[in-house]
C-alpha positions as CSV (number, residue, x, y, z in Angstrom):
1,M,-8.2,9.9,18.8
2,Q,-9.1,9.5,22.4
3,I,-11.8,12.1,23.2
4,E,-13.8,12.4,26.3
5,H,-16.9,14.6,26.7
6,W,-18.2,16.2,29.9
7,H,-21.2,14.4,31.4
8,E,-23.0,16.6,33.9
9,E,-24.9,13.7,35.4
10,Q,-21.6,11.9,36.1
11,D,-19.1,14.9,36.4
12,G,-21.4,17.5,38.0
13,P,-21.7,21.1,36.6
14,L,-19.0,22.1,34.2
15,T,-16.8,24.7,35.6
16,E,-13.2,25.6,34.9
17,R,-12.2,24.4,38.3
18,A,-14.0,21.0,37.9
19,L,-12.4,20.4,34.5
20,R,-8.9,21.4,35.9
21,E,-9.4,18.9,38.8
22,K,-10.5,16.1,36.4
23,I,-7.3,16.5,34.4
24,A,-5.1,16.9,37.5
25,R,-6.4,13.7,39.1
26,R,-5.0,11.8,36.1
27,G,-1.5,12.9,37.0
28,Y,-1.2,16.1,34.8
29,S,0.1,19.5,35.7
30,V,-2.5,22.0,34.3
31,S,-2.0,25.4,32.7
32,R,-4.6,27.8,31.5
33,Y,-4.4,29.5,28.1
34,V,-6.7,31.9,26.2
35,Y,-6.4,31.8,22.4
36,P,-8.1,34.5,20.3
37,P,-10.1,33.9,17.1
38,G,-7.8,33.1,14.2
39,T,-5.2,31.3,16.3
40,Y,-3.6,28.4,14.4
41,F,-0.9,26.0,15.5
42,P,0.6,24.1,12.5
43,A,1.6,20.5,12.8
44,H,3.8,19.9,15.8
45,D,4.4,17.4,18.6
46,H,5.4,17.4,22.2
47,G,8.0,15.4,24.1
48,V,5.4,14.6,26.9
49,D,2.0,13.1,27.1
50,K,-0.7,15.8,27.2
51,I,-4.4,16.4,27.6
52,D,-6.1,19.4,25.9
53,G,-9.3,20.5,27.7
54,V,-11.7,23.1,26.5
55,V,-13.5,25.4,29.0
56,S,-15.2,27.5,26.4
57,G,-15.0,28.2,22.6
58,C,-14.3,25.7,19.8
59,F,-11.0,24.2,19.0
60,R,-10.4,22.2,15.8
61,M,-7.8,19.5,16.3
62,T,-6.3,17.1,13.8
63,M,-4.3,14.1,14.7
64,G,-3.6,10.8,13.0
65,G,-5.5,11.8,9.9
66,Q,-8.7,12.5,11.9
67,E,-10.3,15.9,12.7
68,V,-12.5,16.8,15.6
69,I,-14.0,20.1,17.0
70,L,-13.6,20.2,20.8
71,E,-16.2,22.2,22.7
72,A,-16.7,23.2,26.3
73,G,-16.0,20.2,28.6
74,D,-14.2,18.1,25.9
75,L,-10.8,16.5,26.6
76,L,-8.4,15.2,24.0
77,V,-5.5,12.9,24.9
78,V,-2.4,13.9,22.9
79,P,0.3,11.1,23.2
80,K,3.9,12.0,23.3
81,H,5.4,12.7,19.8
82,E,2.0,12.5,18.1
83,M,1.9,15.1,15.3
84,H,-1.2,17.3,15.5
85,T,-2.6,20.8,14.7
86,A,-5.0,23.1,16.6
87,E,-7.1,26.0,15.4
88,V,-9.6,28.3,17.1
89,V,-13.0,28.0,15.2
90,G,-15.5,30.8,15.2
91,D,-15.5,34.3,16.7
92,E,-15.1,33.3,20.3
93,P,-11.7,32.9,22.1
94,V,-10.9,29.4,23.3
95,V,-10.1,29.0,27.0
96,S,-8.0,25.9,27.2
97,L,-6.6,23.8,30.0
98,D,-3.3,22.3,28.9
99,G,-2.4,19.2,30.9
100,V,1.2,17.8,30.9
101,R,1.8,14.4,32.3
102,V,3.9,14.6,35.5
103,R,3.5,11.0,36.8
């Protein structure tokens, strides 16, 4: 799994706008979603390359037999047609930035 963490000394203060711009600079169209506690996405894939970014909350992702919990500032690259699951962990909603490759 290709995971990237936010580094304040390199990336500056973590804000939704800063995280959105970081994803967009890589050639992704970015949409914002809020997932309530208990949200679960069973195994699925996408026909495009994606990046999932977490603004707040905790998102458990499984992909390629590996599991990770994404927290604020974390990005996960989800290659086209890669099967994965996602689940909100804990009592806090997940604010997610969903990047879809456009170039």
